[in-house]
Structures are given as structure tokens and as C-alpha cells.
N, CA, C and O of each residue as an XYZ file, in Angstrom:
204
protein
N     129.855    135.326     93.828
C     129.218    136.565     94.196
C     127.708    136.430     94.082
O     126.979    136.844     94.984
N     127.237    135.865     92.998
C     125.787    135.753     92.796
C     125.136    134.875     93.851
O     124.084    135.217     94.392
N     125.758    133.753     94.139
C     125.192    132.856     95.146
C     125.224    133.511     96.527
O     124.274    133.377     97.298
N     126.289    134.204     96.836
C     126.369    134.898     98.123
C     125.294    135.969     98.230
O     124.680    136.131     99.285
N     125.064    136.698     97.152
C     124.013    137.725     97.166
C     122.639    137.088     97.348
O     121.811    137.590     98.108
N     122.402    135.980     96.647
C     121.117    135.288     96.771
C     120.907    134.831     98.207
O     119.841    135.054     98.781
N     121.911    134.195     98.786
C     121.788    133.718    100.155
C     121.585    134.877    101.123
O     120.838    134.753    102.094
N     122.243    135.997    100.865
C     122.048    137.171    101.716
C     120.586    137.604    101.668
O     119.994    137.898    102.707
N     120.005    137.646    100.486
C     118.609    138.039    100.312
C     117.662    137.047    100.983
O     116.572    137.420    101.416
N     118.075    135.798    101.069
C     117.249    134.759    101.683
C     117.474    134.666    103.190
O     116.929    133.778    103.847
N     118.269    135.571    103.734
C     118.519    135.558    105.167
C     119.590    134.581    105.604
O     119.692    134.263    106.789
N     120.383    134.105    104.675
C     121.458    133.157    104.985
C     122.808    133.878    104.930
O     123.732    133.435    104.248
N     122.906    134.977    105.648
C     124.104    135.817    105.576
C     125.362    135.099    106.032
O     126.419    135.276    105.426
N     125.277    134.300    107.075
C     126.468    133.587    107.567
C     126.979    132.605    106.522
O     128.185    132.521    106.290
N     126.080    131.866    105.893
C     126.486    130.926    104.853
C     127.089    131.673    103.672
O     128.083    131.233    103.096
N     126.487    132.804    103.312
C     126.983    133.622    102.210
C     128.389    134.133    102.508
O     129.270    134.095    101.649
N     128.588    134.616    103.748
C     129.892    135.127    104.135
C     130.951    134.032    104.121
O     132.064    134.242    103.638
N     130.598    132.856    104.657
C     131.548    131.739    104.688
C     131.988    131.350    103.286
O     133.181    131.187    103.031
N     131.037    131.202    102.380
C     131.350    130.810    101.010
C     132.260    131.831    100.343
O     133.300    131.481     99.785
N     131.864    133.088    100.406
C     132.626    134.132     99.734
C     133.995    134.330    100.375
O     134.982    134.532     99.668
N     134.070    134.274    101.701
C     135.352    134.450    102.391
C     136.324    133.335    102.035
O     137.519    133.581    101.866
N     135.825    132.125    101.921
C     136.706    131.006    101.559
C     137.303    131.223    100.175
O     138.509    131.063     99.987
N     136.482    131.579     99.222
C     136.967    131.775     97.851
C     137.860    133.009     97.770
O     138.896    132.981     97.106
N     137.471    134.076     98.430
C     138.275    135.301     98.445
C     139.666    135.009     99.011
O     140.656    135.584     98.561
N     139.735    134.133     99.978
C     141.004    133.772    100.602
C     141.961    133.037     99.693
O     143.156    132.970     99.980
N     141.461    132.482     98.601
C     142.330    131.788     97.651
C     143.260    132.752     96.913
O     144.325    132.355     96.441
N     142.857    134.008     96.816
C     143.604    134.971     96.015
C     144.782    135.539     96.788
O     144.697    135.803     97.987
N     145.886    135.721     96.068
C     147.083    136.306     96.661
C     147.457    137.607     95.962
O     148.341    138.334     96.414
N     146.777    137.892     94.859
C     147.032    139.136     94.129
C     145.779    139.496     93.342
O     144.823    138.723     93.285
N     145.796    140.659     92.748
C     144.665    141.092     91.942
C     143.563    141.779     92.726
O     142.431    141.884     92.254
N     143.892    142.247     93.921
C     142.865    142.826     94.783
C     142.339    144.170     94.269
O     141.349    144.689     94.785
N     142.994    144.725     93.265
C     142.527    145.985     92.675
C     141.528    145.747     91.544
O     140.970    146.701     91.003
N     141.298    144.490     91.185
C     140.350    144.198     90.109
C     138.920    144.441     90.580
O     138.618    144.383     91.772
N     138.062    144.710     89.621
C     136.663    145.006     89.938
C     136.006    143.845     90.700
O     135.301    144.077     91.681
N     136.226    142.624     90.267
C     135.594    141.466     90.904
C     135.994    141.338     92.374
O     135.141    141.126     93.236
N     137.270    141.466     92.651
C     137.715    141.308     94.039
C     137.336    142.512     94.894
O     137.108    142.366     96.095
N     137.266    143.695     94.296
C     136.780    144.854     95.062
C     135.312    144.665     95.434
O     134.901    144.993     96.547
N     134.520    144.131     94.491
C     133.104    143.860     94.778
C     132.961    142.774     95.835
O     132.100    142.872     96.710
N     133.790    141.747     95.764
C     133.740    140.682     96.761
C     134.088    141.233     98.139
O     133.436    140.892     99.126
N     135.101    142.073     98.214
C     135.495    142.665     99.491
C     134.363    143.535    100.047
O     134.100    143.519    101.250
N     133.702    144.284     99.183
C     132.589    145.138     99.626
C     131.434    144.283    100.141
O     130.828    144.612    101.161
N     131.127    143.192     99.449
C     130.047    142.320     99.899
C     130.404    141.661    101.228
O     129.546    141.519    102.100
N     131.643    141.265    101.385
C     132.069    140.688    102.668
C     131.903    141.705    103.797
O     131.522    141.341    104.910
N     132.183    142.964    103.518
C     132.014    144.002    104.535
C     130.525    144.146    104.916
O     130.195    144.345    106.085
N     129.652    144.044    103.931
C     128.206    144.135    104.194
C     127.729    142.919    104.984
O     126.891    143.040    105.877
N     128.266    141.752    104.652
C     127.843    140.525    105.320
C     128.313    140.480    106.766
O     127.741    139.763    107.587
N     129.351    141.243    107.077
C     129.781    141.378    108.460
C     130.808    140.349    108.875
O     131.182    139.468    108.101
N     131.259    140.479    110.123
C     132.262    139.560    110.654
C     131.697    138.181    110.918
O     130.484    137.974    110.938
N     132.600    137.251    111.120
C     132.195    135.871    111.426
C     131.367    135.830    112.694
O     131.600    136.603    113.623
N     130.414    134.941    112.729
C     129.631    134.726    113.952
C     130.460    133.911    114.937
O     131.304    133.105    114.544
N     130.211    134.129    116.188
C     130.947    133.389    117.227
C     130.367    132.009    117.421
O     130.856    131.244    118.253
């Protein structure tokens, strides 16, 4: 989360989204936890994948 936020601030939103989406994808449960809710919110801010 911290690295993704830093990259977002540095204008590297696509790299931030890729990193966070890959790690978020590892999870199969626990989506109600604070950490995963924050990750999901940050992914929403970072936007969809670039074409």
C-alpha cells in the first residue's frame, strides 16, 4: 500500500495499480479486513488497467 501510494504521488499510477492489483489478487478471503478494504479503495482511485 505504501509503495503504491508513493508511486501514485510520483505520477506512476499504472505501476502502482499493477503492483497492488497483483498482490490483491493473491487473496481469496478476508476482503472485509481493513487492509484489503483500503487496498480495494486505492485500486479504485488508481483506475482501470491501461490499454
